[in-house]
C-alpha positions in Angstrom: -1.7 -22.5 0.2 1.9 -23.0 1.5 2.9 -19.4 0.7 -0.3 -18.0 2.1 -0.1 -19.9 5.4 3.5 -18.9 5.8 2.5 -15.3 5.7 0.3 -15.8 8.8 3.4 -16.4 10.9 6.0 -14.3 9.0 8.2 -12.1 11.2 7.9 -8.4 10.9 10.2 -6.8 8.3 13.1 -4.7 9.7 12.2 -1.2 8.5 14.4 1.5 7.1 14.1 4.3 9.7 12.8 7.6 8.4 15.0 10.6 8.8 14.6 14.4 8.5 17.1 17.3 8.3 15.6 20.1 10.4 14.2 22.9 8.3 15.2 26.5 8.9 14.2 27.6 12.4 14.0 24.0 13.8 16.5 21.9 15.6 17.0 18.4 16.9 15.4 17.9 20.3 17.9 15.1 21.0 15.2 12.7 22.0 15.2 10.2 19.2 16.5 6.8 20.2 16.1 7.5 23.9 12.4 7.3 24.0 10.7 4.1 22.9 9.9 4.1 19.2 10.8 7.8 18.6 12.9 8.2 15.4 12.5 12.0 14.8 12.0 14.7 17.4 12.4 18.4 16.5 11.9 21.7 18.3 10.7 24.7 16.4 9.9 28.4 16.9 7.2 29.5 19.4 7.1 26.2 21.3 6.5 24.2 18.1 7.4 20.5 18.0 7.4 17.6 15.6 7.8 14.0 16.6 7.7 10.8 14.6 7.3 7.5 16.5 7.1 3.9 15.3 3.9 2.2 16.4 2.6 -1.3 16.2 -0.7 -3.0 15.8 -2.4 0.0 14.0 -4.8 -1.1 11.2 -3.5 1.4 8.6 -5.7 -0.1 5.8 -8.9 0.2 7.9 -10.2 3.8 7.8 -12.4 3.3 10.8 -9.5 1.8 12.7 -7.2 4.7 11.8 -9.8 7.2 12.9 -10.3 5.5 16.2 -6.6 5.3 16.8 -5.9 8.9 16.0 -8.8 10.0 18.2 -7.3 8.0 21.1 -3.9 9.7 20.4 -5.6 13.1 20.5 -7.2 12.3 23.8 -3.8 11.3 25.2 -2.2 14.6 23.9 -5.1 16.5 25.4 -4.9 14.8 28.8 -1.1 15.0 28.9 -0.9 18.7 28.1 -4.2 19.7 29.8 -5.2 21.6 26.7 -8.7 21.7 25.2 -7.9 20.4 21.7 -11.0 19.9 19.6 -11.5 18.0 16.4 -14.4 17.1 14.1 -12.9 13.7 13.7 -12.4 13.8 10.0 -9.4 11.9 8.7 -8.0 12.9 5.3 -5.4 11.2 3.1 -2.6 13.5 1.8 0.4 12.6 -0.4 3.5 14.8 -0.4 6.2 15.3 -3.0 8.5 12.9 -1.3 6.0 10.1 -1.9 4.9 9.9 1.7 1.2 9.3 2.0 -0.3 10.0 5.4 -3.7 9.8 7.1 -4.2 13.2 8.9 -6.4 14.3 11.8 -6.4 18.0 12.6 -7.3 19.6 16.0 -8.0 23.2 17.1 -7.2 25.1 20.2 -9.5 28.1 20.8 -10.8 27.8 17.2 -7.4 27.9 15.5 -5.5 24.9 14.0 -2.7 24.0 16.3 -2.2 20.3 16.0 -1.9 17.7 13.3 -1.7 13.9 13.9 -0.5 11.8 11.0 -0.2 8.1 10.4 2.0 6.7 7.6 3.8 3.6 6.4 7.5 3.3 5.6 9.7 0.3 5.1 7.3 -2.2 6.5 6.6 -0.1 9.6 3.8 2.2 10.7 4.6 5.6 12.1 2.8 8.2 14.1 3.6 11.9 13.5 2.6 14.7 15.9 3.0 18.3 14.8 2.2 21.1 17.2 2.6 24.5 15.7 0.9 28.0 15.4 0.7 27.3 11.7 0.7 23.5 11.1 -0.6 23.7 7.6 2.3 25.8 6.5 4.8 23.5 8.2 3.5 20.2 6.8 5.3 20.3 3.4 8.7 21.1 5.0 8.3 18.5 7.8 6.2 15.4 6.6 6.9 16.4 3.0 10.6 16.3 3.6 11.0 13.1 5.5 13.5 10.7 4.0 11.9 7.3 3.9 15.2 5.5 3.8 17.3 4.2 1.0 15.3 4.2 -2.2 14.6 0.9 -3.9 16.1 0.5 -7.4 13.6 1.9 -9.8 13.7 1.3 -13.6 11.8 3.8 -15.8 13.0 2.7 -19.2 13.8 -0.5 -21.1 12.0 -3.6 -20.0 11.2 -5.2 -16.6 11.2 -9.0 -16.2 9.7 -11.0 -13.4 12.2 -12.9 -11.2 11.1 -16.2 -12.7 11.7 -14.9 -16.2 8.1 -15.7 -17.3 6.8 -12.1 -17.6 8.1 -9.0 -19.3 6.8 -5.5 -19.7 8.1 -2.4 -21.5 8.7 0.6 -19.3 8.3 4.3 -20.0 5.3 6.4 -20.7 4.6 6.6 -17.0 5.4 3.0 -16.1 8.3 2.0 -13.9 9.4 -1.1 -12.0 11.1 -1.3 -8.6 13.3 -3.9 -6.9 11.4 -6.2 -4.7 12.0 -6.4 -1.0 13.5 -9.5 0.6 10.2 -10.2 2.4 8.3 -9.9 -0.9 10.6 -12.3 -2.6 10.3 -14.8 0.2 6.5 -14.8 -0.2 6.7 -15.5 -3.9 6.4 -12.0 -5.4 8.2 -11.7 -8.7 7.4 -8.3 -10.1 6.4 -4.8 -9.0 5.1 -2.2 -11.5 4.3 1.4 -10.7 2.5 4.2 -12.4 0.1 7.1 -11.7 0.8 7.0 -7.9 -0.3 3.3 -7.8 1.4 0.0 -7.7 0.7 -3.6 -8.9 2.5 -6.6 -7.3 2.6 -10.1 -9.0 2.8 -13.1 -6.7 3.5 -16.5 -8.3 1.3 -19.4 -7.2 2.3 -23.0 -7.9 -0.1 -25.4 -9.5 -1.0 -26.8 -6.1 -1.8 -23.3 -4.7 -3.6 -21.9 -7.6 -7.4 -22.4 -7.3 -9.6 -23.7 -10.2 -10.3 -21.2 -13.0 -14.0 -21.4 -12.4 -13.4 -20.0 -8.8 -11.0 -17.1 -9.7 -13.5 -14.4 -10.6 -15.4 -14.7 -7.3 -12.2 -15.0 -5.3 -10.8 -11.9 -7.1 -13.9 -9.8 -6.3 -14.1 -10.8 -2.7 -10.3 -10.2 -2.3 -10.6 -6.7 -3.7 -13.5 -5.9 -1.3 -11.6 -7.3 1.7 -8.4 -5.4 0.8 -10.5 -2.2 0.6 -12.2 -3.0 3.9 -15.7 -3.0 2.4 -18.5 -5.4 1.4 -18.4 -7.4 -1.7 -21.3 -5.5 -3.2 -19.2 -2.4 -3.4 -16.4 -4.0 -5.3 -16.6 -3.9 -9.1 -17.8 -7.1 -10.8 -14.8 -9.2 -11.9 -13.8 -8.3 -15.5 -11.5 -9.8 -18.1 -8.1 -8.2 -18.8 -6.3 -9.6 -21.9 -2.5 -9.6 -22.2 -0.3 -9.3 -25.2 1.2 -12.6 -24.2 -2.2 -14.4 -24.8 -3.5 -15.4 -21.4 -6.5 -13.4 -20.2 -6.5 -12.2 -16.6 -9.4 -11.2 -14.3 -9.5 -8.2 -12.0 -11.8 -6.2 -9.6 -11.4 -3.1 -7.5 -13.1 -1.3 -4.7 -13.0 2.1 -3.0 -11.2 2.1 0.3 -13.7 2.2 3.2 -14.2 5.7 4.3 -12.0 7.2 1.6 -13.6 7.0 -1.9 -10.5 8.6 -3.5 -8.3 5.7 -2.5 -8.7 2.3 -4.2 -7.6 -1.3 -3.7 -7.5 -3.9 -6.5 -7.0 -7.6 -6.9 -6.4 -9.7 -9.9 -5.4 -13.1 -11.1 -3.5 -14.1 -14.2 -3.6 -17.7 -15.3 -0.3 -18.8 -16.8 0.2 -22.3 -18.1 -0.5 -24.8 -15.3 0.1 -22.2 -12.5 -0.9 -18.5 -12.1 -0.1 -15.1 -10.6 -2.1 -13.3 -7.9 -2.1 -9.6 -8.4 -2.4 -6.9 -5.6 -2.9 -3.2 -6.4 -3.3 -0.1 -4.4 -3.5 3.6 -5.3 -5.8 6.2 -6.7 -5.7 4.6 -10.2 -4.7 1.0 -9.4 -7.6 -0.4 -11.4 -6.6 1.4 -14.5 -2.9 0.6 -13.9 -3.8 -3.1 -13.6 -5.6 -3.1 -16.9 -2.7 -1.3 -18.6 0.0 -3.5 -17.1 -1.8 -6.7 -18.1 -2.4 -5.4 -21.6 1.3 -4.6 -22.0 2.5 -7.8 -20.5 4.5 -10.1 -22.8 6.0 -13.6 -22.3 9.5 -13.4 -20.8 12.6 -15.3 -22.0 11.9 -18.3 -19.7 8.3 -18.7 -20.9 7.6 -21.8 -23.1 5.1 -20.9 -25.9 3.4 -24.3 -25.9 2.7 -24.1 -22.1 1.6 -20.5 -22.2 -0.7 -21.3 -25.2 -2.4 -24.0 -23.0 -3.4 -21.5 -20.3 -7.0 -22.1 -19.3 -9.7 -19.3 -19.6 -11.3 -17.9 -16.6 -15.1 -17.7 -16.8 -16.6 -14.5 -15.3 -18.7 -15.2 -12.3 -19.2 -13.0 -9.2 -21.3 -15.2 -7.0 -20.3 -16.0 -3.4 -17.9 -18.8 -2.5 -18.3 -21.6 0.0 -16.4 -24.2 1.8 -12.7 -24.8 1.2 -12.4 -22.0 -1.3 -13.5 -19.4 1.3 -10.8 -20.5 3.6 -8.2 -20.1 0.8 -9.5 -16.6 0.1 -9.3 -15.6 3.7 -5.6 -16.6 3.9 -5.0 -14.6 0.7 -6.7 -11.6 2.3 -4.3 -11.8 5.3 -1.3 -11.9 2.9 -2.7 -8.9 1.0 -2.9 -6.9 4.1 0.7 -7.8 5.0 1.9 -6.8 1.5 0.1 -3.5 1.6 2.0 -2.5 4.7 5.1 -2.4 2.4 3.6 0.0 -0.1 4.2 3.2 1.9 8.0 3.2 1.2 7.5 2.4 -2.5 5.1 5.0 -3.8 6.3 7.2 -6.6 8.7 10.0 -5.4 7.4 12.2 -8.2 3.7 12.2 -7.3 2.5 15.8 -6.9 1.3 17.0 -3.5 -2.4 16.7 -3.0 -3.9 19.7 -1.4 
């Protein structure tokens, strides 16, 4: 519980600030840094404009919360400009070639698309993008799709990746890669990050005192997956076993993100000797990635065969929890939400643009 409780009072991570070289026909509006939170401000042809501003307290992982926030922003833009922007309120998720994944709300003026509001994560921060243009759809790839999310983390796409504690190892290639962990992630006990198919799995090491009983893990995993997706437990997949090449058998569950069935959140647990690893996943194929990663996982150089061989089995049960276990699960949920804030800057740079 120590790591989980520490996350409740952890300070915000200092984010790498997104940057953007103005595309042809656009120029710097010379506003960034002089207006609170604004990091990019460009002027374009025919009174076009593009602004990115850092915002706080926005529930990026809650679809309903994002929709409400963007509607409020639209009202503010409408009132400030005294323009009759209209929107059907639909929020879509779109991922660009630079790896940026944004929640978008479009608005029309006199029946024509003229405004796009976007919300995205980068380097531990949440950012609001506002694009006003006569052709916003045509400009999105060269604006949002060209934003530099900051210095890229070290990414390995071949060879083998090892957890920071040396216990776990996985062969890379064939679509699997591993990135360097952020300082904040390391401080919370995360030891390995594996990417593939536009999704990512993070391993967090739990000590023997923090790891809950094997009999409780299936239920915890399912409820954690549902909470991370912002949905009810009944919509999360029943907890299932996921064997590893190292011998221990993990358990995992996943759920569609609330309001966005194409996006998924996953949770898992891997027992290991007398401790264990909590797994967090997010992305369109995070459930499949979690199965594949666990299947390919081998014992690292620091693992002791005798201890690993004594790893307990997790019985599959998906019933509700009660009492002390529920409080532990809620603390884990809070940590999961904090971790997912970091995912925006770490998505694959090669993921194709979704149209």
